[in-house]
KESEFI-82679 format. One record per residue (C-alpha): residue in one letter; chain; residue number from 1; x, y, z. Coordinates in steps of 0.5 Angstrom, whole numbers, plus 2048, in hexadecimal, padded with zeros to 3 digits. Each point is the difference from the previous one (the first is absolute). Layout:
N
a,A,NUM,X,Y,Z;
...
// end
This chain:
205
m,A,1,7EE,872,7AB;
d,A,2,7FC,806,805;
i,A,3,806,805,7FF;
k,A,4,7FE,807,802;
r,A,5,803,807,7FE;
l,A,6,802,806,803;
t,A,7,802,806,7FE;
i,A,8,804,806,803;
f,A,9,7F9,804,800;
d,A,10,7FD,7FB,804;
k,A,11,7FF,802,807;
e,A,12,801,7F9,801;
y,A,13,807,801,7FE;
p,A,14,805,7FE,806;
i,A,15,802,807,803;
l,A,16,807,7FF,801;
l,A,17,801,7FD,7FA;
k,A,18,7FE,807,7FC;
e,A,19,805,803,804;
i,A,20,806,7FE,7FC;
y,A,21,803,803,7FB;
d,A,22,7FE,7FB,7FA;
p,A,23,7F9,7FC,802;
p,A,24,7FD,7FB,7FB;
v,A,25,7FA,803,7FD;
v,A,26,7FD,7FA,800;
l,A,27,800,7FA,806;
y,A,28,7FD,7F9,7FD;
y,A,29,7FF,7FC,807;
k,A,30,7FC,7FA,801;
g,A,31,7FE,7FF,809;
k,A,32,7FE,805,804;
l,A,33,804,806,7FF;
d,A,34,800,804,807;
l,A,35,807,804,7FF;
n,A,36,7FE,806,806;
n,A,37,802,7FD,806;
k,A,38,807,7FE,803;
t,A,39,804,7FE,7FB;
i,A,40,808,7FD,800;
a,A,41,803,7FD,7FB;
v,A,42,805,7F9,802;
v,A,43,804,7FE,7F9;
g,A,44,807,7FE,7FF;
s,A,45,805,7F9,7FD;
r,A,46,7FC,7FB,7FC;
k,A,47,806,7FB,803;
m,A,48,7FF,802,807;
t,A,49,805,7FC,805;
d,A,50,7FC,7FD,806;
q,A,51,801,805,805;
g,A,52,7FC,806,7FA;
r,A,53,7FB,7FA,800;
s,A,54,7FF,801,808;
a,A,55,801,808,800;
t,A,56,7FA,800,7FB;
v,A,57,7FB,7FC,804;
e,A,58,802,803,807;
f,A,59,800,808,7FC;
t,A,60,7FA,7FE,7FC;
k,A,61,7FC,7FD,806;
g,A,62,801,806,804;
l,A,63,7FD,805,7FB;
v,A,64,7FB,7FC,7FE;
n,A,65,7FE,7FF,808;
a,A,66,801,808,800;
g,A,67,7FA,801,7FB;
f,A,68,805,801,7FA;
t,A,69,7FF,7FE,7F9;
i,A,70,806,7FD,7FC;
i,A,71,801,801,7FA;
s,A,72,806,7FD,7FC;
g,A,73,801,7FD,7F8;
l,A,74,7FE,7F8,800;
a,A,75,807,7FE,7FF;
r,A,76,804,7FB,802;
g,A,77,803,800,806;
v,A,78,7FE,806,806;
d,A,79,7FB,802,7FC;
s,A,80,7FC,7FA,7FF;
t,A,81,802,7FF,808;
a,A,82,7FC,806,802;
h,A,83,7FA,7FF,7FD;
l,A,84,7FF,7F9,803;
t,A,85,802,803,806;
a,A,86,7FA,805,800;
i,A,87,7FB,7FA,7FE;
s,A,88,803,7FC,805;
e,A,89,7FE,806,805;
r,A,90,7F9,801,7FD;
g,A,91,803,807,7FD;
k,A,92,800,804,7FA;
t,A,93,804,800,7FB;
i,A,94,801,803,7F9;
a,A,95,804,7FD,7FA;
v,A,96,803,805,7FB;
l,A,97,801,7FC,7F9;
g,A,98,805,802,7FB;
s,A,99,7FC,7FD,7FB;
g,A,100,7F8,7FF,7FE;
l,A,101,7FD,7FE,805;
n,A,102,7FF,7FA,7FB;
n,A,103,807,7FE,800;
i,A,104,801,7FF,807;
y,A,105,808,800,801;
p,A,106,803,7FB,802;
q,A,107,7FB,7FB,7FE;
e,A,108,801,7FB,807;
n,A,109,7FC,807,804;
i,A,110,7FB,7FF,7FC;
e,A,111,7FC,7FD,805;
l,A,112,803,805,806;
a,A,113,7FD,806,7FB;
e,A,114,7F9,7FD,800;
k,A,115,801,7FE,807;
i,A,116,801,808,801;
a,A,117,7FA,803,7FB;
g,A,118,7FB,7FB,803;
g,A,119,7FF,803,807;
f,A,120,808,801,803;
g,A,121,800,807,7FC;
a,A,122,801,802,7F9;
i,A,123,806,7FF,7FA;
i,A,124,801,806,7FB;
s,A,125,803,802,7FA;
e,A,126,801,806,7FC;
f,A,127,801,7FC,7FA;
p,A,128,7F9,7FE,7FC;
p,A,129,7FE,7F9,802;
d,A,130,803,7FC,7FA;
y,A,131,807,804,801;
p,A,132,806,7FB,7FF;
v,A,133,806,800,805;
k,A,134,806,804,7FE;
p,A,135,806,801,804;
e,A,136,7FF,808,800;
n,A,137,7F9,7FF,803;
f,A,138,803,7FF,807;
p,A,139,804,806,802;
q,A,140,7FA,804,7FD;
r,A,141,7FB,7FB,804;
n,A,142,805,801,807;
r,A,143,7FE,808,800;
i,A,144,7F9,7FE,801;
i,A,145,802,7FB,806;
s,A,146,803,806,803;
g,A,147,7FA,805,7FE;
l,A,148,7FB,7FC,803;
s,A,149,804,800,807;
l,A,150,801,804,805;
a,A,151,806,7FC,802;
v,A,152,805,7FB,7FC;
l,A,153,804,7FA,803;
i,A,154,807,7FE,7FD;
v,A,155,801,7F8,802;
e,A,156,806,7FE,7FC;
a,A,157,800,804,7FA;
k,A,158,808,801,7FC;
n,A,159,801,806,7FE;
n,A,160,7FE,7FF,7F9;
s,A,161,7FA,7FC,801;
g,A,162,7F9,802,7FF;
s,A,163,7FF,801,808;
a,A,164,805,805,800;
i,A,165,7FD,804,7FA;
t,A,166,7F9,800,804;
a,A,167,804,803,806;
r,A,168,803,805,7FC;
a,A,169,7F9,802,7FD;
a,A,170,7FD,801,808;
l,A,171,806,804,801;
e,A,172,7FE,805,7FA;
q,A,173,7F8,800,803;
g,A,174,802,802,806;
r,A,175,7FE,7F9,804;
e,A,176,804,7FC,806;
v,A,177,805,7FA,7FD;
f,A,178,801,7FC,805;
v,A,179,806,7FA,7FF;
i,A,180,801,7FA,805;
p,A,181,809,801,800;
p,A,182,804,7FE,7FD;
n,A,183,7FE,804,7FA;
d,A,184,803,806,7FD;
l,A,185,7FA,803,7FE;
i,A,186,802,804,807;
k,A,187,805,804,7FD;
d,A,188,7FA,802,7FB;
g,A,189,7FB,803,806;
a,A,190,7FD,7F9,802;
t,A,191,7FF,7FF,807;
a,A,192,803,7FA,804;
v,A,193,7FB,7FC,803;
f,A,194,801,7F9,804;
h,A,195,7F8,7FF,803;
p,A,196,7F9,802,7FD;
e,A,197,7FE,805,806;
e,A,198,806,804,7FE;
i,A,199,7FC,801,7F9;
l,A,200,7F9,802,805;
h,A,201,805,805,804;
e,A,202,803,803,7FA;
m,A,203,7FA,801,7FD;
g,A,204,7FC,803,805;
f,A,205,7FC,7F9,802;
// end
């Protein structure tokens, strides 16, 4: 299946991920895993609005064109839009799965996952290749999404959503968190942004 494996003891293991409190000991991946450049996570609602879609496209384009690799979770909505936009801009993107690489979820994104692994980045998971899809996997994988990233951008996430879990994991990991208002995560320390350039400015690029 062309699945490769990295352990935390390998020199190729992502430096940022190694810094978090509970990094995965093993990472399985397909594609080209180059995560020691500029990385930013773009995650958000599975049921995004038209405004959310426009914002995801605008910000992802700006970040890709500034040289960022886009990290996301291959979910419906914002995640898929971020991956697709990165591909359309000829950028790099990494999809972090909440299941084994032989069990792509959701199934309608199998083709997207293959496209990413086929030349636009990689799909990765801490779960063995045939590990099933389970609800408890997703909060666990969210720490990897933020852990791989210098910062996280949240689009249209509710307080109890997976994206909010990713944001809080990022804050605990000392990563910068950006949100497109209105968003309650601003109360937790996230920074409100209206244009991609604001993210670049805040991060010193």
